Each structure stands twice: as C-alpha cells, then as structure tokens.
OpenMM code with the backbone's topology and positions (N, CA, C; nanometers):
from openmm import Vec3, app, unit

residues = "MET ALA GLU GLU ALA GLY ALA SER ALA ALA PRO VAL GLY GLY ASP GLY LYS MET THR MET VAL VAL GLY VAL ASP GLU SER GLU HIS SER TYR TYR ALA LEU GLN TRP THR LEU LEU HIS PHE PHE SER PRO GLY GLN VAL GLN LEU TYR ARG LEU VAL VAL VAL THR ALA LYS PRO THR ALA ALA SER ALA VAL GLY LEU ALA GLY PRO GLY ALA ALA ASP VAL LEU PRO MET VAL GLU ALA ASP LEU LYS ARG SER SER LEU ARG VAL ILE GLY LYS ALA LYS GLU LEU CYS ALA GLN VAL SER ASP ALA VAL PHE GLU VAL VAL GLU GLY ASP ALA ARG ASN VAL LEU CYS GLU ALA VAL GLU ARG HIS HIS ALA GLU MET LEU VAL VAL GLY ASN HIS GLY TYR GLY ALA ILE LYS ARG ALA VAL LEU GLY SER VAL SER ASP TYR CYS THR HIS HIS ALA HIS CYS THR VAL MET ILE VAL LYS LYS PRO LYS HIS LYS HIS".split()
positions = [
    Vec3(-0.0747, -0.9323, -1.3089),
    Vec3(-0.1684, -0.9699, -1.4686),
    Vec3(-0.2539, -0.8425, -1.5099),
    Vec3(-0.2085, -0.7944, -1.6330),
    Vec3(-0.3042, -0.7103, -1.6636),
    Vec3(-0.3865, -0.6974, -1.7238),
    Vec3(-0.5242, -0.6433, -1.6689),
    Vec3(-0.6369, -0.6511, -1.7728),
    Vec3(-0.6559, -0.4914, -1.8395),
    Vec3(-0.6007, -0.4917, -2.0068),
    Vec3(-0.6245, -0.3834, -2.0383),
    Vec3(-0.7059, -0.3253, -2.0960),
    Vec3(-0.7923, -0.1711, -2.1000),
    Vec3(-0.9066, -0.1364, -2.1400),
    Vec3(-0.8445, -0.0288, -2.2337),
    Vec3(-0.7732, -0.0021, -2.3796),
    Vec3(-0.7353, 0.0938, -2.4308),
    Vec3(-0.6527, 0.0272, -2.5359),
    Vec3(-0.5757, 0.1492, -2.5767),
    Vec3(-0.4389, 0.0955, -2.6742),
    Vec3(-0.3664, 0.0088, -2.6248),
    Vec3(-0.2856, -0.0420, -2.6999),
    Vec3(-0.1869, -0.1301, -2.6732),
    Vec3(-0.0801, -0.0729, -2.5725),
    Vec3(-0.0075, -0.1648, -2.5208),
    Vec3(0.0827, -0.1397, -2.3924),
    Vec3(0.2295, -0.1398, -2.4671),
    Vec3(0.2449, -0.0616, -2.5492),
    Vec3(0.3877, -0.0615, -2.5912),
    Vec3(0.4583, 0.0529, -2.5416),
    Vec3(0.5921, 0.0445, -2.5024),
    Vec3(0.6572, 0.0968, -2.3993),
    Vec3(0.6672, 0.2835, -2.4449),
    Vec3(0.7135, 0.3035, -2.5760),
    Vec3(0.7218, 0.4333, -2.6113),
    Vec3(0.6410, 0.4163, -2.7887),
    Vec3(0.5787, 0.5054, -2.7944),
    Vec3(0.4519, 0.5231, -2.9091),
    Vec3(0.5683, 0.5004, -3.0701),
    Vec3(0.5420, 0.5103, -3.1810),
    Vec3(0.6478, 0.5408, -3.2900),
    Vec3(0.6577, 0.6881, -3.3035),
    Vec3(0.5598, 0.7998, -3.1881),
    Vec3(0.5908, 0.9341, -3.2311),
    Vec3(0.6788, 0.9544, -3.1324),
    Vec3(0.7785, 0.8570, -3.0615),
    Vec3(0.8643, 0.9342, -2.9729),
    Vec3(0.8472, 0.9847, -2.8047),
    Vec3(0.6697, 0.9960, -2.8024),
    Vec3(0.6729, 1.0533, -2.6563),
    Vec3(0.6722, 0.9700, -2.5793),
    Vec3(0.6836, 1.0570, -2.4807),
    Vec3(0.7405, 0.9928, -2.3324),
    Vec3(0.6101, 0.9502, -2.2560),
    Vec3(0.6378, 0.8682, -2.1580),
    Vec3(0.5496, 0.8145, -2.0852),
    Vec3(0.4859, 0.8372, -1.9429),
    Vec3(0.4039, 0.8873, -1.9298),
    Vec3(0.3386, 0.9389, -1.8093),
    Vec3(0.2288, 0.8395, -1.7466),
    Vec3(0.2745, 0.7557, -1.6282),
    Vec3(0.1454, 0.7004, -1.5495),
    Vec3(0.0967, 0.7682, -1.4526),
    Vec3(-0.0026, 0.7487, -1.4030),
    Vec3(-0.1282, 0.8341, -1.3336),
    Vec3(-0.1754, 0.7036, -1.2593),
    Vec3(-0.1830, 0.6724, -1.1301),
    Vec3(-0.2165, 0.5574, -1.0387),
    Vec3(-0.3685, 0.6261, -0.9948),
    Vec3(-0.4555, 0.5407, -1.0064),
    Vec3(-0.5975, 0.6109, -0.9573),
    Vec3(-0.6780, 0.4896, -0.8753),
    Vec3(-0.7697, 0.5497, -0.7927),
    Vec3(-0.8373, 0.4125, -0.7370),
    Vec3(-0.9651, 0.5084, -0.6694),
    Vec3(-1.0386, 0.4557, -0.5931),
    Vec3(-1.2055, 0.5167, -0.5632),
    Vec3(-1.1580, 0.6597, -0.4970),
    Vec3(-1.0428, 0.7013, -0.4898),
    Vec3(-1.0585, 0.8283, -0.3614),
    Vec3(-1.0556, 0.9101, -0.4396),
    Vec3(-1.1195, 1.0889, -0.3575),
    Vec3(-1.1288, 1.1659, -0.4541),
    Vec3(-1.0073, 1.2573, -0.4756),
    Vec3(-0.9082, 1.2204, -0.3739),
    Vec3(-0.7179, 1.2233, -0.4038),
    Vec3(-0.7161, 1.1790, -0.5065),
    Vec3(-0.6997, 1.0884, -0.5488),
    Vec3(-0.6647, 0.9986, -0.6866),
    Vec3(-0.7025, 1.0907, -0.8377),
    Vec3(-0.8418, 1.1140, -0.8183),
    Vec3(-0.9228, 1.1684, -0.9189),
    Vec3(-0.8807, 1.3363, -0.9498),
    Vec3(-0.8498, 1.4128, -0.8259),
    Vec3(-0.8126, 1.4858, -0.7964),
    Vec3(-0.6716, 1.5189, -0.8987),
    Vec3(-0.5636, 1.3903, -0.8468),
    Vec3(-0.4617, 1.4309, -0.9168),
    Vec3(-0.4699, 1.3912, -1.0997),
    Vec3(-0.5523, 1.3076, -1.1106),
    Vec3(-0.5914, 1.2680, -1.2286),
    Vec3(-0.6143, 1.4199, -1.3120),
    Vec3(-0.7355, 1.4703, -1.2321),
    Vec3(-0.7619, 1.6176, -1.3194),
    Vec3(-0.6474, 1.6910, -1.3256),
    Vec3(-0.6014, 1.7312, -1.2194),
    Vec3(-0.4518, 1.8303, -1.2193),
    Vec3(-0.3687, 1.7870, -1.3312),
    Vec3(-0.3240, 1.6446, -1.3518),
    Vec3(-0.2389, 1.5927, -1.4653),
    Vec3(-0.3124, 1.6871, -1.5850),
    Vec3(-0.4175, 1.6442, -1.6041),
    Vec3(-0.5001, 1.6417, -1.7500),
    Vec3(-0.4931, 1.8131, -1.7745),
    Vec3(-0.4809, 1.8795, -1.6903),
    Vec3(-0.5246, 2.0516, -1.6806),
    Vec3(-0.4066, 2.0590, -1.7407),
    Vec3(-0.2430, 2.0224, -1.6533),
    Vec3(-0.1221, 2.0790, -1.7004),
    Vec3(-0.0821, 2.0275, -1.7831),
    Vec3(-0.0780, 1.8628, -1.8375),
    Vec3(-0.0066, 1.8108, -1.9311),
    Vec3(-0.0614, 1.7700, -2.0680),
    Vec3(-0.2015, 1.7957, -2.0266),
    Vec3(-0.3153, 1.7518, -2.1541),
    Vec3(-0.4332, 1.8057, -2.1842),
    Vec3(-0.3955, 1.9429, -2.1770),
    Vec3(-0.5116, 2.0505, -2.2047),
    Vec3(-0.5015, 2.0333, -2.3404),
    Vec3(-0.6883, 2.0672, -2.3724),
    Vec3(-0.7234, 2.0455, -2.5308),
    Vec3(-0.6499, 2.1850, -2.5656),
    Vec3(-0.5890, 2.1680, -2.7378),
    Vec3(-0.5142, 2.2554, -2.8063),
    Vec3(-0.3848, 2.2257, -2.7858),
    Vec3(-0.3143, 2.1797, -2.6922),
    Vec3(-0.1914, 2.2087, -2.6113),
    Vec3(-0.1227, 2.0407, -2.6698),
    Vec3(0.0059, 2.0618, -2.7102),
    Vec3(0.0768, 1.9273, -2.7622),
    Vec3(0.1061, 1.8635, -2.6517),
    Vec3(0.0708, 1.7074, -2.6717),
    Vec3(0.0799, 1.6135, -2.5836),
    Vec3(0.1842, 1.5729, -2.6065),
    Vec3(0.2734, 1.5839, -2.5272),
    Vec3(0.4280, 1.5268, -2.5272),
    Vec3(0.4535, 1.4073, -2.4028),
    Vec3(0.3408, 1.3711, -2.3985),
    Vec3(0.3492, 1.1927, -2.3446),
    Vec3(0.2053, 1.1192, -2.3496),
    Vec3(0.2612, 1.0260, -2.3338),
    Vec3(0.1702, 0.9341, -2.3573),
    Vec3(0.1145, 0.8931, -2.2342),
    Vec3(0.0015, 0.8669, -2.2048),
    Vec3(-0.1169, 0.8487, -2.0250),
    Vec3(-0.1299, 0.7003, -2.0403),
    Vec3(-0.0602, 0.7003, -1.9114),
    Vec3(-0.1350, 0.5357, -1.8962),
    Vec3(-0.1456, 0.5308, -1.7746),
    Vec3(-0.3185, 0.5047, -1.7635),
    Vec3(-0.3984, 0.5504, -1.6178),
    Vec3(-0.3688, 0.4132, -1.5446),
    Vec3(-0.3217, 0.3610, -1.4431),
    Vec3(-0.3625, 0.2218, -1.4052),
    Vec3(-0.4204, 0.2038, -1.2365),
    Vec3(-0.5195, 0.1330, -1.2170),
    Vec3(-0.5472, 0.0997, -1.1128),
    Vec3(-0.5068, 0.0019, -1.0449),
    Vec3(-0.5128, -0.0414, -0.9078),
    Vec3(-0.4575, -0.1830, -0.8726),
    Vec3(-0.6048, -0.2230, -0.7834),
    Vec3(-0.5848, -0.3652, -0.8263),
    Vec3(-0.7115, -0.4338, -0.8040),
    Vec3(-0.6641, -0.5166, -0.6654),
    Vec3(-0.6871, -0.5478, -0.5301),
    Vec3(-0.6743, -0.6120, -0.4487),
    Vec3(-0.7169, -0.7762, -0.4711),
    Vec3(-0.6458, -0.8480, -0.4422),
    Vec3(-0.6825, -1.0158, -0.4669),
    Vec3(-0.7555, -1.0275, -0.3647),
    Vec3(-0.8750, -1.0925, -0.3967),
    Vec3(-0.9960, -1.1178, -0.2997),
    Vec3(-0.9215, -1.1948, -0.1704),
    Vec3(-0.8141, -1.2696, -0.1544),
    Vec3(-0.7771, -1.3112, -0.0433),
    Vec3(-0.7669, -1.1782, 0.0286),
    Vec3(-0.6626, -1.1279, 0.0200),
    Vec3(-0.5959, -1.0106, 0.1076),
    Vec3(-0.6713, -0.9042, 0.1368),
    Vec3(-0.8047, -0.9031, 0.0425),
    Vec3(-0.9265, -0.8089, 0.0590),
    Vec3(-1.0261, -0.8504, 0.1789),
    Vec3(-1.0344, -0.9970, 0.1851),
    Vec3(-1.0735, -1.0508, 0.3126),
    Vec3(-0.9948, -1.0975, 0.4087),
    Vec3(-0.8832, -1.1085, 0.3823),
    Vec3(-0.8026, -1.1519, 0.4934),
    Vec3(-0.8443, -1.2571, 0.5656),
    Vec3(-0.9262, -1.3511, 0.5277),
    Vec3(-1.0096, -1.4813, 0.5668),
    Vec3(-0.8933, -1.6142, 0.5527),
    Vec3(-0.9300, -1.7325, 0.6343),
    Vec3(-0.8355, -1.7997, 0.6251),
    Vec3(-0.9617, -1.9226, 0.6729),
    Vec3(-0.9696, -2.0099, 0.6342),
    Vec3(-1.0328, -2.1464, 0.7236),
    Vec3(-1.1512, -2.2216, 0.5594),
    Vec3(-1.2489, -2.2844, 0.6421),
    Vec3(-1.3752, -2.3337, 0.6076),
    Vec3(-1.4527, -2.2046, 0.4927),
    Vec3(-1.4839, -2.1167, 0.5913),
    Vec3(-1.5651, -2.0585, 0.5471),
    Vec3(-1.5146, -1.9572, 0.3973),
    Vec3(-1.4023, -1.9461, 0.4154),
    Vec3(-1.3333, -1.8509, 0.3095),
    Vec3(-1.3687, -1.8767, 0.1570),
    Vec3(-1.3495, -1.9666, 0.1381),
    Vec3(-1.4307, -2.0510, 0.0319),
    Vec3(-1.5714, -1.9816, -0.0416),
    Vec3(-1.6365, -1.9508, 0.0333),
    Vec3(-1.7408, -1.9432, 0.0082),
    Vec3(-1.7857, -1.7956, -0.0526),
    Vec3(-1.7073, -1.7095, 0.0224),
    Vec3(-1.7100, -1.5741, 0.0334),
    Vec3(-1.6002, -1.4951, -0.0807),
    Vec3(-1.5009, -1.5810, -0.1035),
    Vec3(-1.4061, -1.5398, -0.2076),
    Vec3(-1.4743, -1.4501, -0.3400),
    Vec3(-1.5384, -1.6064, -0.3800),
    Vec3(-1.6256, -1.5355, -0.5492),
    Vec3(-1.6717, -1.4074, -0.5293),
    Vec3(-1.7482, -1.3929, -0.4390),
    Vec3(-1.8637, -1.2572, -0.4237),
    Vec3(-1.7912, -1.1682, -0.3829),
    Vec3(-1.6672, -1.1716, -0.3285),
    Vec3(-1.5605, -1.0850, -0.3064),
    Vec3(-1.4828, -1.0206, -0.4357),
    Vec3(-1.4686, -1.1069, -0.4996),
    Vec3(-1.3675, -1.1125, -0.5982),
    Vec3(-1.4357, -1.0445, -0.7421),
    Vec3(-1.5928, -1.0666, -0.7338),
    Vec3(-1.6913, -1.0240, -0.8433),
    Vec3(-1.7214, -0.8737, -0.8022),
    Vec3(-1.6796, -0.8237, -0.6679),
    Vec3(-1.6761, -0.6684, -0.6260),
    Vec3(-1.6314, -0.5696, -0.6630),
    Vec3(-1.4595, -0.6802, -0.6383),
    Vec3(-1.3563, -0.5781, -0.6550),
    Vec3(-1.3185, -0.5498, -0.7762),
    Vec3(-1.3837, -0.6485, -0.8767),
    Vec3(-1.3522, -0.6253, -1.0306),
    Vec3(-1.4274, -0.5570, -1.0624),
    Vec3(-1.5944, -0.5342, -0.9993),
    Vec3(-1.6850, -0.3980, -1.0746),
    Vec3(-1.6460, -0.2759, -1.0185),
    Vec3(-1.5550, -0.2813, -0.8999),
    Vec3(-1.5114, -0.1559, -0.8532),
    Vec3(-1.4145, -0.1172, -0.9109),
    Vec3(-1.3009, -0.1715, -0.9515),
    Vec3(-1.2187, -0.1515, -1.0212),
    Vec3(-1.2619, -0.0884, -1.1746),
    Vec3(-1.3453, -0.1665, -1.2622),
    Vec3(-1.3604, -0.1370, -1.3658),
    Vec3(-1.4878, 0.0028, -1.3519),
    Vec3(-1.4977, 0.0521, -1.2314),
    Vec3(-1.5880, 0.1638, -1.2060),
    Vec3(-1.4757, 0.2661, -1.2165),
    Vec3(-1.3361, 0.2462, -1.1345),
    Vec3(-1.2661, 0.3343, -1.1530),
    Vec3(-1.1833, 0.3954, -1.2782),
    Vec3(-1.1757, 0.3017, -1.3515),
    Vec3(-1.1296, 0.3168, -1.4904),
    Vec3(-1.2233, 0.3611, -1.5927),
    Vec3(-1.3588, 0.3369, -1.5412),
    Vec3(-1.4649, 0.3921, -1.6270),
    Vec3(-1.4715, 0.5433, -1.6428),
    Vec3(-1.4429, 0.5516, -1.4959),
    Vec3(-1.4586, 0.7419, -1.4505),
    Vec3(-1.2921, 0.8247, -1.5035),
    Vec3(-1.1962, 0.7363, -1.4751),
    Vec3(-1.0879, 0.7702, -1.5368),
    Vec3(-1.0452, 0.7817, -1.7194),
    Vec3(-1.1606, 0.7024, -1.7906),
    Vec3(-1.1905, 0.7554, -1.9391),
    Vec3(-1.2664, 0.8335, -1.9611),
    Vec3(-1.3490, 0.8769, -1.8871),
    Vec3(-1.4920, 0.9992, -1.8946),
    Vec3(-1.3787, 1.0875, -1.8864),
    Vec3(-1.3017, 1.1128, -1.8032),
    Vec3(-1.1866, 1.2551, -1.7604),
    Vec3(-1.0944, 1.2589, -1.8554),
    Vec3(-1.0688, 1.1336, -1.8945),
    Vec3(-0.9531, 1.1508, -2.0249),
    Vec3(-0.9691, 1.1671, -2.1489),
    Vec3(-1.1239, 1.2303, -2.1593),
    Vec3(-1.1895, 1.1988, -2.3400),
    Vec3(-1.1065, 1.2731, -2.4388),
    Vec3(-1.0107, 1.4074, -2.3735),
    Vec3(-0.9529, 1.4776, -2.4488),
    Vec3(-0.8031, 1.3848, -2.5105),
    Vec3(-0.7929, 1.3491, -2.4187),
    Vec3(-0.6578, 1.2468, -2.4285),
    Vec3(-0.6365, 1.1789, -2.5661),
    Vec3(-0.5211, 1.2123, -2.6495),
    Vec3(-0.5524, 1.1101, -2.7860),
    Vec3(-0.4773, 0.9867, -2.8000),
    Vec3(-0.3878, 0.9761, -2.6660),
    Vec3(-0.3076, 0.8637, -2.6657),
    Vec3(-0.3230, 0.8289, -2.5229),
    Vec3(-0.3681, 0.7540, -2.5150),
    Vec3(-0.4157, 0.7176, -2.3805),
    Vec3(-0.4363, 0.5799, -2.3323),
    Vec3(-0.3930, 0.4883, -2.2401),
    Vec3(-0.4169, 0.3227, -2.1969),
    Vec3(-0.4548, 0.3453, -2.0778),
    Vec3(-0.5423, 0.2570, -2.0171),
    Vec3(-0.5952, 0.1886, -1.9065),
    Vec3(-0.5837, 0.0803, -1.8531),
    Vec3(-0.5174, 0.0584, -1.7345),
    Vec3(-0.4811, -0.0881, -1.7171),
    Vec3(-0.5897, -0.0887, -1.5659),
    Vec3(-0.6265, -0.2547, -1.5065),
    Vec3(-0.6687, -0.2868, -1.4318),
    Vec3(-0.5523, -0.3979, -1.4056),
    Vec3(-0.4594, -0.3575, -1.2603),
    Vec3(-0.3580, -0.4747, -1.2434),
    Vec3(-0.3901, -0.5006, -1.0864),
    Vec3(-0.4186, -0.6971, -1.0942),
    Vec3(-0.3975, -0.7487, -0.9715),
    Vec3(-0.2973, -0.7225, -0.8858),
    Vec3(-0.2896, -0.6838, -0.7789),
    Vec3(-0.1944, -0.6555, -0.6651),
    Vec3(-0.2265, -0.5640, -0.5828),
    Vec3(-0.0868, -0.5127, -0.5035),
    Vec3(-0.0535, -0.4174, -0.4067),
    Vec3(-0.0620, -0.2858, -0.4934),
    Vec3(-0.1129, -0.1691, -0.4450),
    Vec3(-0.1290, -0.0643, -0.5394),
    Vec3(0.0505, 0.0058, -0.5253),
    Vec3(0.1265, -0.0157, -0.4502),
    Vec3(0.2540, 0.0414, -0.4228),
    Vec3(0.3355, -0.0545, -0.5765),
    Vec3(0.2753, -0.1847, -0.5464),
    Vec3(0.3857, -0.2543, -0.6508),
    Vec3(0.3396, -0.2589, -0.7635),
    Vec3(0.2041, -0.2427, -0.7860),
    Vec3(0.1650, -0.2072, -0.9082),
    Vec3(0.2008, -0.1182, -0.9623),
    Vec3(0.1998, -0.0062, -0.9337),
    Vec3(0.2021, 0.1517, -1.0105),
    Vec3(0.3849, 0.1188, -1.0315),
    Vec3(0.4743, 0.0754, -0.9433),
    Vec3(0.6216, 0.0562, -0.9863),
    Vec3(0.6113, -0.0377, -1.0578),
    Vec3(0.5841, -0.1200, -1.0938),
    Vec3(0.5729, -0.2215, -1.2230),
    Vec3(0.5288, -0.1782, -1.3424),
    Vec3(0.4255, -0.0795, -1.3148),
    Vec3(0.3846, -0.0118, -1.4363),
    Vec3(0.4931, 0.0956, -1.4916),
    Vec3(0.5333, 0.1696, -1.4165),
    Vec3(0.6628, 0.2531, -1.4542),
    Vec3(0.7711, 0.1391, -1.5209),
    Vec3(0.7829, 0.0454, -1.4630),
    Vec3(0.9200, -0.0294, -1.5324),
    Vec3(0.8695, -0.0761, -1.6830),
    Vec3(0.7256, -0.1505, -1.6732),
    Vec3(0.6618, -0.2109, -1.8028),
    Vec3(0.7032, -0.1220, -1.9021),
    Vec3(0.6188, 0.0355, -1.9184),
    Vec3(0.5880, 0.1260, -1.9834),
    Vec3(0.7097, 0.2135, -1.9836),
    Vec3(0.8269, 0.2083, -1.9158),
    Vec3(0.9330, 0.2819, -1.9235),
    Vec3(0.9225, 0.4173, -1.8964),
    Vec3(0.8031, 0.4577, -1.7954),
    Vec3(0.7733, 0.5796, -1.7960),
    Vec3(0.8897, 0.6848, -1.7447),
    Vec3(0.8612, 0.7890, -1.7761),
    Vec3(0.9509, 0.9286, -1.7394),
    Vec3(0.8712, 0.9556, -1.6036),
    Vec3(0.7558, 0.9670, -1.5833),
    Vec3(0.7055, 1.0117, -1.4604),
    Vec3(0.5863, 0.9417, -1.4034),
    Vec3(0.5745, 0.9250, -1.2876),
    Vec3(0.4640, 0.8767, -1.2220),
    Vec3(0.3415, 0.9728, -1.1227),
    Vec3(0.2471, 0.9810, -1.1508),
    Vec3(0.1720, 1.0769, -1.1093),
    Vec3(0.0759, 0.9900, -1.0220),
    Vec3(0.0678, 1.0483, -0.8542),
    Vec3(-0.0040, 0.9972, -0.7621),
    Vec3(-0.0757, 1.0612, -0.6901),
    Vec3(-0.2213, 1.0836, -0.6251),
    Vec3(-0.2433, 1.1641, -0.5011),
    Vec3(-0.2016, 1.1474, -0.3714),
    Vec3(-0.2222, 1.2183, -0.3009),
    Vec3(-0.2080, 1.2036, -0.1878),
    Vec3(-0.3526, 1.2259, -0.1004),
    Vec3(-0.3222, 1.0889, 0.0110),
    Vec3(-0.4537, 1.1156, 0.0910),
    Vec3(-0.4617, 1.1850, 0.1694),
    Vec3(-0.3411, 1.2502, 0.2349),
    Vec3(-0.3630, 1.3510, 0.3442),
    Vec3(-0.3354, 1.2918, 0.4958),
    Vec3(-0.3400, 1.1783, 0.4589),
    Vec3(-0.3046, 1.0940, 0.6185),
    Vec3(-0.2113, 1.1156, 0.6937),
    Vec3(-0.2364, 1.1067, 0.8354),
    Vec3(-0.1843, 1.1714, 0.9506),
    Vec3(-0.0425, 1.0563, 0.9747),
    Vec3(0.0554, 1.0600, 1.0455),
    Vec3(0.1790, 0.9955, 1.0751),
    Vec3(0.1150, 0.8579, 1.0900),
    Vec3(0.0319, 0.8434, 1.1935),
    Vec3(0.0076, 0.6973, 1.2445),
    Vec3(-0.0707, 0.5973, 1.1594),
    Vec3(-0.1727, 0.7062, 1.0740),
    Vec3(-0.2465, 0.6188, 0.9895),
    Vec3(-0.1549, 0.5521, 0.8487),
    Vec3(-0.0864, 0.6433, 0.8419),
    Vec3(0.0162, 0.6373, 0.7284),
    Vec3(0.1281, 0.4835, 0.7665),
    Vec3(0.1106, 0.5042, 0.9315),
    Vec3(0.2780, 0.4188, 0.9533),
    Vec3(0.1589, 0.2879, 0.9333),
    Vec3(0.0387, 0.2747, 0.9726),
    Vec3(-0.0320, 0.1122, 1.0203),
    Vec3(-0.0745, 0.1266, 0.8505),
    Vec3(-0.1530, 0.1874, 0.7798),
    Vec3(-0.1796, 0.1527, 0.6242),
    Vec3(-0.0443, 0.1360, 0.5210),
    Vec3(0.0217, 0.2094, 0.5577),
    Vec3(0.1548, 0.1925, 0.4474),
    Vec3(0.0837, 0.3506, 0.3510),
    Vec3(0.2059, 0.3932, 0.2886),
    Vec3(0.1897, 0.5212, 0.1806),
    Vec3(0.2082, 0.4645, 0.0524),
    Vec3(0.1384, 0.4528, -0.0218),
    Vec3(0.1940, 0.4544, -0.1617),
    Vec3(0.2487, 0.5789, -0.2091),
    Vec3(0.2137, 0.6908, -0.2184),
    Vec3(0.2854, 0.7781, -0.2501),
    Vec3(0.4569, 0.8048, -0.1872),
    Vec3(0.4362, 0.7531, -0.0696),
    Vec3(0.5939, 0.7485, -0.0261),
    Vec3(0.6665, 0.6373, -0.0656),
    Vec3(0.6014, 0.4917, -0.0773),
    Vec3(0.6628, 0.3968, -0.1260),
    Vec3(0.7001, 0.4229, -0.3136),
    Vec3(0.6297, 0.4282, -0.3362),
    Vec3(0.6979, 0.4923, -0.4787),
    Vec3(0.7999, 0.6132, -0.5380),
    Vec3(0.7678, 0.6825, -0.4276),
    Vec3(0.9480, 0.7859, -0.4305),
    Vec3(1.0314, 0.7278, -0.4005),
    Vec3(1.0378, 0.6079, -0.3132),
    Vec3(1.1712, 0.5470, -0.2994),
    Vec3(1.1874, 0.4619, -0.3845),
    Vec3(1.1013, 0.4031, -0.4594),
    Vec3(1.1242, 0.2552, -0.5356),
    Vec3(1.1065, 0.3008, -0.6732),
    Vec3(0.9954, 0.3504, -0.7252),
    Vec3(0.9612, 0.3850, -0.8575),
    Vec3(1.1273, 0.4429, -0.9374),
    Vec3(1.1470, 0.3893, -1.0640),
    Vec3(1.3017, 0.4126, -1.1248),
    Vec3(1.2351, 0.5397, -1.2442),
    Vec3(1.2067, 0.6386, -1.1671),
    Vec3(1.1158, 0.7960, -1.2629),
    Vec3(1.1216, 0.8809, -1.1661),
    Vec3(1.0497, 0.9870, -1.1984),
    Vec3(1.0106, 1.1166, -1.1531),
    Vec3(0.8868, 1.0942, -1.0670),
    Vec3(0.8369, 1.1180, -0.9353),
    Vec3(0.7301, 1.0672, -0.8988),
    Vec3(0.6492, 1.2352, -0.8649),
    Vec3(0.5523, 1.2733, -0.9091),
    Vec3(0.4909, 1.3651, -0.8620),
    Vec3(0.3511, 1.3501, -0.7859),
    Vec3(0.3368, 1.3971, -0.6471),
    Vec3(0.2559, 1.3525, -0.5716),
    Vec3(0.1549, 1.4921, -0.5364),
    Vec3(0.0357, 1.4896, -0.6059),
    Vec3(-0.0243, 1.5923, -0.6620),
    Vec3(-0.1391, 1.5816, -0.5028),
    Vec3(-0.1277, 1.6939, -0.4434),
    Vec3(-0.1979, 1.7035, -0.3092),
    Vec3(-0.2883, 1.7975, -0.3308),
    Vec3(-0.4342, 1.7688, -0.2960),
    Vec3(-0.5792, 1.8452, -0.3300),
    Vec3(-0.5553, 1.9046, -0.1789),
    Vec3(-0.5628, 2.0528, -0.2760),
    Vec3(-0.5864, 2.1866, -0.1245),
    Vec3(-0.6943, 2.1580, -0.0549),
    Vec3(-0.6683, 2.2052, 0.0891),
    Vec3(-0.7665, 2.1831, 0.1804),
    Vec3(-0.8351, 2.3182, 0.1643),
    Vec3(-0.9769, 2.2793, 0.1497),
    Vec3(-1.0816, 2.4239, 0.1606),
    Vec3(-1.0681, 2.5110, 0.3102),
    Vec3(-1.0741, 2.5992, 0.3222),
    Vec3(-1.0636, 2.6646, 0.4398),
    Vec3(-1.2109, 2.7327, 0.4804),
    Vec3(-1.2999, 2.7301, 0.5760),
    Vec3(-1.3940, 2.7450, 0.5963),
    Vec3(-1.4218, 2.8753, 0.6573),
] * unit.nanometer
topology = app.Topology()
chain = topology.addChain("A")
for resn in residues:
    res = topology.addResidue(resn, chain)
    for name in ("N", "CA", "C"):
        topology.addAtom(name, app.Element.getBySymbol(name[0]), res)
C-alpha cells in the first residue's frame, strides 16, 4: 500500500523519460547512494534523462515488534505511530536532498524492503534500481539478509549498488 508524497505514479512521463528507483532508509549508506545518484544523474544544468522515484519501506508494526499474545495489542499502535514518523522523516530528508530534481516522486510503502523495492521497479517500469550497501560482513548479511543482494537477483532491471567509501585514518 503506497502512501505517495509527490507527483503522480505514472510509469513513464509524457516526455518519454526512463525511470530510476532509489531505495532509501535511515542509514547514512542509503543517503550516500541517493546523493551519489543525484550528483551523477540529476546535476543542475544537466539534461535529466530519468524520472526519479524515491522509495522507503515501512515495516509492519507486527513484524517490527515480533510479539504475539495479549500484550501485543497494547504496543502495536505506538510502534505503528513510531514507524510512520520514522518513514516520514526519511522521505523528508530525501525531498530536501532532491530539491533540484524536476521530476521526482516519493513513496512510503509498507512491507519488507526487498519486496517493496522489487515491486516498485515493476510498478514504475523502472530501467534502474539504486540501493546503498551497508557493508555487512558475511555472518551479519546471512542473518539479516541483504536487500542489495536480493534485489540484484529479483529486480527486473539494472541494479546499481552504491558503496560508501571507507575513510582511511
């Protein structure tokens, strides 16, 4: 269920632009990926070949809490409100970063980020999906699952994984 904040969600604009979906969350890695994308594809003065769709996934309250039983009903509304505030904060920051983009759509979609991003690619007929890389090690990636790895195997478009450079001391 998409909660759109921006222009319409038509697959391709009347101007024939291709569509690029960028997945964002609260991590600095996803904001870096968005900034990198803006610098390389949406710089001021540059012809914008893509329509930008920025998507953030909002987990369901039940999946975020992981509770079942009598106490869960009391907690879920508070968790839901917090998740909504968090996703609106993510989209707000993305909107600030994308101020120079003339053709952008911002969406909050409930669900697991892996599925949400692949579904956004299909819904918008995107030619490219951009995601950040958290830089997890093999064990953490195996336990948590990798959104970028999942998308490279399941999204029906080119997937660009933007890795934030490590600062050397």
